[in-house]
N, CA, C and O atoms as CSV, one atom per row, in Angstrom:
chain,resi,resn,atom,element,x,y,z
A,1,MET,N,N,17.595,-13.102,15.835
A,1,MET,CA,C,18.163,-13.986,14.840
A,1,MET,C,C,18.038,-13.305,13.471
A,1,MET,O,O,16.930,-12.945,13.074
A,2,PRO,N,N,19.133,-13.123,12.748
A,2,PRO,CA,C,19.069,-12.504,11.421
A,2,PRO,C,C,18.263,-13.355,10.444
A,2,PRO,O,O,18.274,-14.585,10.512
A,3,PHE,N,N,17.581,-12.692,9.557
A,3,PHE,CA,C,16.833,-13.394,8.526
A,3,PHE,C,C,16.940,-12.633,7.220
A,3,PHE,O,O,17.260,-11.444,7.197
A,4,THR,N,N,16.670,-13.329,6.146
A,4,THR,CA,C,16.675,-12.731,4.815
A,4,THR,C,C,15.399,-13.139,4.111
A,4,THR,O,O,15.006,-14.305,4.150
A,5,ILE,N,N,14.749,-12.177,3.464
A,5,ILE,CA,C,13.563,-12.459,2.668
A,5,ILE,C,C,13.907,-12.154,1.211
A,5,ILE,O,O,14.311,-11.036,0.892
A,6,LEU,N,N,13.754,-13.119,0.346
A,6,LEU,CA,C,13.955,-12.916,-1.089
A,6,LEU,C,C,12.593,-12.959,-1.773
A,6,LEU,O,O,11.826,-13.901,-1.575
A,7,VAL,N,N,12.298,-11.965,-2.558
A,7,VAL,CA,C,11.072,-11.953,-3.332
A,7,VAL,C,C,11.468,-12.152,-4.784
A,7,VAL,O,O,12.158,-11.319,-5.370
A,8,ARG,N,N,11.030,-13.253,-5.352
A,8,ARG,CA,C,11.421,-13.573,-6.727
A,8,ARG,C,C,10.185,-13.656,-7.624
A,8,ARG,O,O,9.154,-14.208,-7.241
A,9,TRP,N,N,10.312,-13.109,-8.792
A,9,TRP,CA,C,9.256,-13.302,-9.781
A,9,TRP,C,C,9.773,-14.154,-10.920
A,9,TRP,O,O,9.081,-15.051,-11.402
A,10,ASN,N,N,10.993,-13.871,-11.348
A,10,ASN,CA,C,11.577,-14.611,-12.453
A,10,ASN,C,C,12.967,-15.082,-12.036
A,10,ASN,O,O,13.967,-14.463,-12.399
A,11,PRO,N,N,13.036,-16.196,-11.260
A,11,PRO,CA,C,14.343,-16.647,-10.778
A,11,PRO,C,C,15.321,-16.784,-11.943
A,11,PRO,O,O,14.901,-17.113,-13.053
A,12,PRO,N,N,16.591,-16.545,-11.724
A,12,PRO,CA,C,17.266,-16.418,-10.445
A,12,PRO,C,C,17.399,-14.983,-9.943
A,12,PRO,O,O,18.082,-14.766,-8.942
A,13,SER,N,N,16.789,-14.005,-10.579
A,13,SER,CA,C,16.959,-12.608,-10.178
A,13,SER,C,C,15.869,-12.177,-9.207
A,13,SER,O,O,14.702,-12.105,-9.589
A,14,PRO,N,N,16.233,-11.883,-7.932
A,14,PRO,CA,C,15.201,-11.425,-6.990
A,14,PRO,C,C,14.785,-9.990,-7.287
A,14,PRO,O,O,15.603,-9.177,-7.716
A,15,LEU,N,N,13.508,-9.682,-7.056
A,15,LEU,CA,C,13.030,-8.318,-7.170
A,15,LEU,C,C,13.455,-7.500,-5.966
A,15,LEU,O,O,13.863,-6.346,-6.097
A,16,VAL,N,N,13.357,-8.106,-4.791
A,16,VAL,CA,C,13.668,-7.414,-3.543
A,16,VAL,C,C,14.359,-8.395,-2.610
A,16,VAL,O,O,13.977,-9.562,-2.517
A,17,VAL,N,N,15.364,-7.915,-1.933
A,17,VAL,CA,C,16.016,-8.701,-0.890
A,17,VAL,C,C,15.981,-7.853,0.385
A,17,VAL,O,O,16.562,-6.769,0.429
A,18,LEU,N,N,15.306,-8.344,1.409
A,18,LEU,CA,C,15.253,-7.651,2.696
A,18,LEU,C,C,16.099,-8.437,3.681
A,18,LEU,O,O,15.906,-9.640,3.859
A,19,LYS,N,N,17.035,-7.753,4.318
A,19,LYS,CA,C,17.913,-8.416,5.275
A,19,LYS,C,C,17.856,-7.680,6.604
A,19,LYS,O,O,17.852,-6.450,6.652
A,20,GLU,N,N,17.813,-8.452,7.677
A,20,GLU,CA,C,17.847,-7.863,9.004
A,20,GLU,C,C,19.291,-7.579,9.378
A,20,GLU,O,O,20.178,-8.390,9.112
A,21,ASP,N,N,19.525,-6.440,9.989
A,21,ASP,CA,C,20.840,-6.078,10.494
A,21,ASP,C,C,20.769,-6.155,12.018
A,21,ASP,O,O,20.141,-5.309,12.655
A,22,ALA,N,N,21.405,-7.155,12.595
A,22,ALA,CA,C,21.331,-7.393,14.036
A,22,ALA,C,C,21.941,-6.246,14.841
A,22,ALA,O,O,21.674,-6.128,16.037
A,23,GLN,N,N,22.749,-5.405,14.211
A,23,GLN,CA,C,23.382,-4.295,14.925
A,23,GLN,C,C,22.482,-3.070,15.030
A,23,GLN,O,O,22.757,-2.172,15.826
A,24,LEU,N,N,21.424,-3.019,14.247
A,24,LEU,CA,C,20.531,-1.862,14.303
A,24,LEU,C,C,19.673,-1.916,15.555
A,24,LEU,O,O,19.269,-2.989,16.004
A,25,LYS,N,N,19.405,-0.755,16.107
A,25,LYS,CA,C,18.526,-0.664,17.270
A,25,LYS,C,C,17.097,-0.463,16.798
A,25,LYS,O,O,16.859,0.129,15.745
A,26,GLU,N,N,16.154,-0.955,17.576
A,26,GLU,CA,C,14.747,-0.769,17.235
A,26,GLU,C,C,14.417,0.715,17.315
A,26,GLU,O,O,14.789,1.392,18.273
A,27,LYS,N,N,13.720,1.212,16.305
A,27,LYS,CA,C,13.383,2.639,16.282
A,27,LYS,C,C,12.240,2.915,17.254
A,27,LYS,O,O,11.386,2.055,17.470
A,28,PRO,N,N,12.221,4.100,17.836
A,28,PRO,CA,C,11.093,4.471,18.696
A,28,PRO,C,C,9.794,4.518,17.884
A,28,PRO,O,O,9.810,4.858,16.701
A,29,HIS,N,N,8.689,4.182,18.513
A,29,HIS,CA,C,7.410,4.123,17.801
A,29,HIS,C,C,6.965,5.475,17.247
A,29,HIS,O,O,6.172,5.511,16.306
A,30,HIS,N,N,7.451,6.582,17.799
A,30,HIS,CA,C,7.035,7.900,17.314
A,30,HIS,C,C,7.800,8.339,16.063
A,30,HIS,O,O,7.469,9.366,15.470
A,31,GLU,N,N,8.806,7.584,15.660
A,31,GLU,CA,C,9.566,7.920,14.457
A,31,GLU,C,C,9.004,7.191,13.246
A,31,GLU,O,O,8.602,6.032,13.351
A,32,PRO,N,N,8.970,7.866,12.085
A,32,PRO,CA,C,8.464,7.193,10.881
A,32,PRO,C,C,9.431,6.108,10.427
A,32,PRO,O,O,10.626,6.153,10.719
A,33,GLY,N,N,8.903,5.162,9.729
A,33,GLY,CA,C,9.738,4.083,9.226
A,33,GLY,C,C,9.106,3.450,8.006
A,33,GLY,O,O,8.134,3.967,7.454
A,34,PHE,N,N,9.652,2.352,7.600
A,34,PHE,CA,C,9.157,1.598,6.451
A,34,PHE,C,C,7.896,0.873,6.883
A,34,PHE,O,O,7.954,0.026,7.774
A,35,ILE,N,N,6.747,1.184,6.270
A,35,ILE,CA,C,5.491,0.606,6.749
A,35,ILE,C,C,4.787,-0.293,5.752
A,35,ILE,O,O,3.924,-1.083,6.136
A,36,ILE,N,N,5.142,-0.189,4.469
A,36,ILE,CA,C,4.420,-0.995,3.484
A,36,ILE,C,C,5.302,-1.269,2.276
A,36,ILE,O,O,6.151,-0.457,1.907
A,37,LEU,N,N,5.087,-2.414,1.678
A,37,LEU,CA,C,5.793,-2.805,0.466
A,37,LEU,C,C,4.733,-3.212,-0.549
A,37,LEU,O,O,3.941,-4.119,-0.290
A,38,LEU,N,N,4.712,-2.553,-1.690
A,38,LEU,CA,C,3.702,-2.808,-2.722
A,38,LEU,C,C,4.326,-3.477,-3.939
A,38,LEU,O,O,5.428,-3.131,-4.365
A,39,TYR,N,N,3.596,-4.440,-4.487
A,39,TYR,CA,C,4.003,-5.083,-5.740
A,39,TYR,C,C,2.833,-5.032,-6.699
A,39,TYR,O,O,1.729,-5.459,-6.361
A,40,LEU,N,N,3.060,-4.523,-7.868
A,40,LEU,CA,C,2.052,-4.503,-8.920
A,40,LEU,C,C,2.371,-5.625,-9.901
A,40,LEU,O,O,3.438,-5.634,-10.516
A,41,LEU,N,N,1.452,-6.560,-10.043
A,41,LEU,CA,C,1.594,-7.617,-11.041
A,41,LEU,C,C,0.782,-7.206,-12.263
A,41,LEU,O,O,-0.245,-6.541,-12.132
A,42,LEU,N,N,1.231,-7.595,-13.430
A,42,LEU,CA,C,0.641,-7.071,-14.656
A,42,LEU,C,C,-0.712,-7.667,-15.011
A,42,LEU,O,O,-1.498,-7.029,-15.712
A,43,THR,N,N,-0.997,-8.873,-14.545
A,43,THR,CA,C,-2.264,-9.493,-14.917
A,43,THR,C,C,-2.894,-10.206,-13.732
A,43,THR,O,O,-2.221,-10.523,-12.752
A,44,ARG,N,N,-4.181,-10.450,-13.834
A,44,ARG,CA,C,-4.894,-11.215,-12.815
A,44,ARG,C,C,-4.364,-12.658,-12.761
A,44,ARG,O,O,-4.309,-13.269,-11.694
A,45,LYS,N,N,-3.985,-13.175,-13.903
A,45,LYS,CA,C,-3.411,-14.522,-13.968
A,45,LYS,C,C,-2.127,-14.592,-13.146
A,45,LYS,O,O,-1.915,-15.551,-12.403
A,46,ASN,N,N,-1.265,-13.572,-13.278
A,46,ASN,CA,C,-0.039,-13.512,-12.470
A,46,ASN,C,C,-0.373,-13.458,-10.981
A,46,ASN,O,O,0.279,-14.115,-10.170
A,47,LEU,N,N,-1.383,-12.678,-10.628
A,47,LEU,CA,C,-1.801,-12.567,-9.237
A,47,LEU,C,C,-2.284,-13.916,-8.713
A,47,LEU,O,O,-1.972,-14.294,-7.583
A,48,GLY,N,N,-3.033,-14.629,-9.519
A,48,GLY,CA,C,-3.517,-15.953,-9.139
A,48,GLY,C,C,-2.382,-16.948,-8.949
A,48,GLY,O,O,-2.396,-17.735,-8.003
A,49,LYS,N,N,-1.400,-16.918,-9.841
A,49,LYS,CA,C,-0.240,-17.813,-9.717
A,49,LYS,C,C,0.544,-17.498,-8.444
A,49,LYS,O,O,0.971,-18.399,-7.721
A,50,TRP,N,N,0.722,-16.215,-8.188
A,50,TRP,CA,C,1.445,-15.800,-6.995
A,50,TRP,C,C,0.694,-16.243,-5.737
A,50,TRP,O,O,1.304,-16.753,-4.797
A,51,LEU,N,N,-0.617,-16.051,-5.718
A,51,LEU,CA,C,-1.434,-16.452,-4.573
A,51,LEU,C,C,-1.346,-17.961,-4.337
A,51,LEU,O,O,-1.258,-18.402,-3.191
A,52,ALA,N,N,-1.368,-18.743,-5.396
A,52,ALA,CA,C,-1.252,-20.200,-5.260
A,52,ALA,C,C,0.057,-20.583,-4.582
A,52,ALA,O,O,0.077,-21.491,-3.752
A,53,GLN,N,N,1.155,-19.900,-4.924
A,53,GLN,CA,C,2.445,-20.177,-4.301
A,53,GLN,C,C,2.455,-19.783,-2.828
A,53,GLN,O,O,3.018,-20.492,-1.994
A,54,VAL,N,N,1.834,-18.657,-2.512
A,54,VAL,CA,C,1.758,-18.194,-1.117
A,54,VAL,C,C,0.987,-19.205,-0.273
A,54,VAL,O,O,1.404,-19.541,0.835
A,55,ILE,N,N,-0.126,-19.682,-0.793
A,55,ILE,CA,C,-0.938,-20.667,-0.075
A,55,ILE,C,C,-0.165,-21.984,0.066
A,55,ILE,O,O,-0.169,-22.601,1.131
A,56,LYS,N,N,0.490,-22.402,-1.007
A,56,LYS,CA,C,1.259,-23.653,-0.990
A,56,LYS,C,C,2.368,-23.609,0.060
A,56,LYS,O,O,2.633,-24.607,0.730
A,57,LYS,N,N,3.015,-22.450,0.201
A,57,LYS,CA,C,4.108,-22.321,1.164
A,57,LYS,C,C,3.618,-22.041,2.581
A,57,LYS,O,O,4.407,-22.057,3.526
A,58,GLY,N,N,2.318,-21.785,2.733
A,58,GLY,CA,C,1.745,-21.598,4.058
A,58,GLY,C,C,1.952,-20.225,4.670
A,58,GLY,O,O,1.846,-20.070,5.886
A,59,TYR,N,N,2.247,-19.226,3.846
A,59,TYR,CA,C,2.390,-17.872,4.380
A,59,TYR,C,C,1.023,-17.365,4.837
A,59,TYR,O,O,0.027,-17.565,4.141
A,60,PRO,N,N,0.965,-16.716,5.993
A,60,PRO,CA,C,-0.329,-16.238,6.486
A,60,PRO,C,C,-0.819,-15.007,5.718
A,60,PRO,O,O,-0.093,-14.024,5.570
A,61,LEU,N,N,-2.031,-15.078,5.246
A,61,LEU,CA,C,-2.661,-13.941,4.577
A,61,LEU,C,C,-3.390,-13.095,5.623
A,61,LEU,O,O,-4.001,-13.628,6.549
A,62,ILE,N,N,-3.318,-11.788,5.466
A,62,ILE,CA,C,-4.074,-10.885,6.331
A,62,ILE,C,C,-5.452,-10.660,5.740
A,62,ILE,O,O,-6.439,-10.573,6.470
A,63,GLY,N,N,-5.526,-10.565,4.409
A,63,GLY,CA,C,-6.810,-10.342,3.771
A,63,GLY,C,C,-6.677,-10.165,2.277
A,63,GLY,O,O,-5.581,-10.147,1.716
A,64,VAL,N,N,-7.830,-10.036,1.656
A,64,VAL,CA,C,-7.917,-9.772,0.221
A,64,VAL,C,C,-8.994,-8.716,0.021
A,64,VAL,O,O,-9.892,-8.569,0.851
A,65,CYS,N,N,-8.901,-7.985,-1.077
A,65,CYS,CA,C,-9.899,-6.957,-1.331
A,65,CYS,C,C,-10.061,-6.732,-2.827
A,65,CYS,O,O,-9.093,-6.726,-3.586
A,66,ASP,N,N,-11.297,-6.551,-3.220
A,66,ASP,CA,C,-11.617,-6.136,-4.584
A,66,ASP,C,C,-11.979,-4.663,-4.498
A,66,ASP,O,O,-13.040,-4.307,-3.984
A,67,HIS,N,N,-11.098,-3.807,-4.999
A,67,HIS,CA,C,-11.299,-2.357,-4.937
A,67,HIS,C,C,-12.035,-1.827,-6.165
A,67,HIS,O,O,-12.137,-0.613,-6.339
A,68,PHE,N,N,-12.542,-2.696,-7.005
A,68,PHE,CA,C,-13.210,-2.379,-8.265
A,68,PHE,C,C,-12.230,-1.932,-9.351
A,68,PHE,O,O,-12.456,-2.209,-10.529
A,69,PHE,N,N,-11.154,-1.251,-8.982
A,69,PHE,CA,C,-10.134,-0.865,-9.962
A,69,PHE,C,C,-8.899,-1.755,-9.848
A,69,PHE,O,O,-8.035,-1.741,-10.724
A,70,SER,N,N,-8.819,-2.536,-8.753
A,70,SER,CA,C,-7.719,-3.475,-8.574
A,70,SER,C,C,-8.146,-4.582,-7.612
A,70,SER,O,O,-9.098,-4.431,-6.846
A,71,GLU,N,N,-7.424,-5.688,-7.671
A,71,GLU,CA,C,-7.607,-6.785,-6.720
A,71,GLU,C,C,-6.307,-6.893,-5.934
A,71,GLU,O,O,-5.220,-6.907,-6.513
A,72,THR,N,N,-6.427,-6.970,-4.601
A,72,THR,CA,C,-5.260,-6.878,-3.742
A,72,THR,C,C,-5.237,-8.007,-2.720
A,72,THR,O,O,-6.275,-8.408,-2.193
A,73,ILE,N,N,-4.043,-8.510,-2.450
A,73,ILE,CA,C,-3.814,-9.518,-1.424
A,73,ILE,C,C,-2.872,-8.892,-0.398
A,73,ILE,O,O,-1.872,-8.271,-0.757
A,74,TYR,N,N,-3.204,-9.063,0.884
A,74,TYR,CA,C,-2.442,-8.454,1.963
A,74,TYR,C,C,-1.754,-9.513,2.816
A,74,TYR,O,O,-2.355,-10.520,3.189
A,75,LEU,N,N,-0.475,-9.262,3.118
A,75,LEU,CA,C,0.303,-10.109,4.013
A,75,LEU,C,C,1.042,-9.182,4.981
A,75,LEU,O,O,0.987,-7.959,4.853
A,76,SER,N,N,1.731,-9.785,5.950
A,76,SER,CA,C,2.555,-9.019,6.871
A,76,SER,C,C,3.849,-9.780,7.094
A,76,SER,O,O,3.863,-11.011,7.098
A,77,ASP,N,N,4.932,-9.047,7.278
A,77,ASP,CA,C,6.211,-9.702,7.542
A,77,ASP,C,C,6.453,-9.764,9.052
A,77,ASP,O,O,5.639,-9.247,9.816
A,78,PRO,N,N,7.549,-10.383,9.501
A,78,PRO,CA,C,7.801,-10.515,10.948
A,78,PRO,C,C,7.893,-9.186,11.699
A,78,PRO,O,O,7.680,-9.153,12.911
A,79,ASP,N,N,8.206,-8.089,11.001
A,79,ASP,CA,C,8.292,-6.775,11.641
A,79,ASP,C,C,7.000,-5.973,11.480
A,79,ASP,O,O,6.986,-4.764,11.711
A,80,ASP,N,N,5.934,-6.632,11.091
A,80,ASP,CA,C,4.625,-5.990,10.874
A,80,ASP,C,C,4.641,-4.942,9.769
A,80,ASP,O,O,3.876,-3.978,9.811
A,81,ILE,N,N,5.505,-5.126,8.791
A,81,ILE,CA,C,5.464,-4.274,7.607
A,81,ILE,C,C,4.411,-4.865,6.686
A,81,ILE,O,O,4.473,-6.047,6.346
A,82,GLY,N,N,3.456,-4.060,6.285
A,82,GLY,CA,C,2.407,-4.539,5.404
A,82,GLY,C,C,2.946,-4.826,4.014
A,82,GLY,O,O,3.770,-4.076,3.491
A,83,VAL,N,N,2.485,-5.898,3.428
A,83,VAL,CA,C,2.869,-6.270,2.070
A,83,VAL,C,C,1.590,-6.373,1.261
A,83,VAL,O,O,0.689,-7.135,1.611
A,84,GLU,N,N,1.507,-5.608,0.180
A,84,GLU,CA,C,0.350,-5.645,-0.708
A,84,GLU,C,C,0.804,-6.089,-2.090
A,84,GLU,O,O,1.760,-5.551,-2.648
A,85,VAL,N,N,0.115,-7.063,-2.625
A,85,VAL,CA,C,0.382,-7.535,-3.988
A,85,VAL,C,C,-0.935,-7.385,-4.735
A,85,VAL,O,O,-1.967,-7.889,-4.292
A,86,TYR,N,N,-0.898,-6.692,-5.867
A,86,TYR,CA,C,-2.153,-6.406,-6.550
A,86,TYR,C,C,-1.999,-6.394,-8.066
A,86,TYR,O,O,-0.895,-6.330,-8.607
A,87,ALA,N,N,-3.138,-6.456,-8.720
A,87,ALA,CA,C,-3.208,-6.312,-10.179
A,87,ALA,C,C,-4.310,-5.304,-10.480
A,87,ALA,O,O,-5.420,-5.407,-9.957
A,88,ASP,N,N,-3.998,-4.341,-11.317
A,88,ASP,CA,C,-4.991,-3.337,-11.717
A,88,ASP,C,C,-5.978,-3.886,-12.699
A,88,ASP,O,O,-5.606,-4.633,-13.604
A,89,ARG,N,N,-7.226,-3.533,-12.542
A,89,ARG,CA,C,-8.239,-3.940,-13.511
A,89,ARG,C,C,-8.108,-3.181,-14.820
A,89,ARG,O,O,-8.456,-3.708,-15.877
A,90,LEU,N,N,-7.615,-1.962,-14.766
A,90,LEU,CA,C,-7.439,-1.209,-16.009
A,90,LEU,C,C,-6.548,-1.964,-16.959
A,90,LEU,O,O,-6.789,-1.972,-18.166
A,91,ARG,N,N,-5.526,-2.596,-16.436
A,91,ARG,CA,C,-4.638,-3.408,-17.272
A,91,ARG,C,C,-5.341,-4.672,-17.716
A,91,ARG,O,O,-5.105,-5.172,-18.816
A,92,MET,N,N,-6.219,-5.196,-16.844
A,92,MET,CA,C,-6.939,-6.428,-17.193
A,92,MET,C,C,-7.873,-6.203,-18.366
A,92,MET,O,O,-8.000,-7.055,-19.244
A,93,PHE,N,N,-8.529,-5.043,-18.375
A,93,PHE,CA,C,-9.543,-4.793,-19.392
A,93,PHE,C,C,-9.069,-3.819,-20.466
A,93,PHE,O,O,-9.757,-3.622,-21.468
A,94,GLY,N,N,-7.908,-3.213,-20.269
A,94,GLY,CA,C,-7.436,-2.204,-21.205
A,94,GLY,C,C,-6.612,-2.809,-22.251
A,94,GLY,O,O,-6.124,-2.106,-23.136
């Protein structure tokens, strides 16, 4: 079943639109592919607002991590592509 994922920060303009193409064949596991999608948010406050929306919508979180230089939230999409959303501490304190 085709699906579309819209990632919006400042509607109505999406940052990323991912669309499934039903005509594409699944790639063999030994071939490289798209494995991760990273989003850098400018502040910890933005990260907190984004996290609140994710929780409100019921999206499953894989994990969170404090890397000392950044705070990161991990999710996964239906194709097991990792999604990382983070805010750098250097920007927080700089």
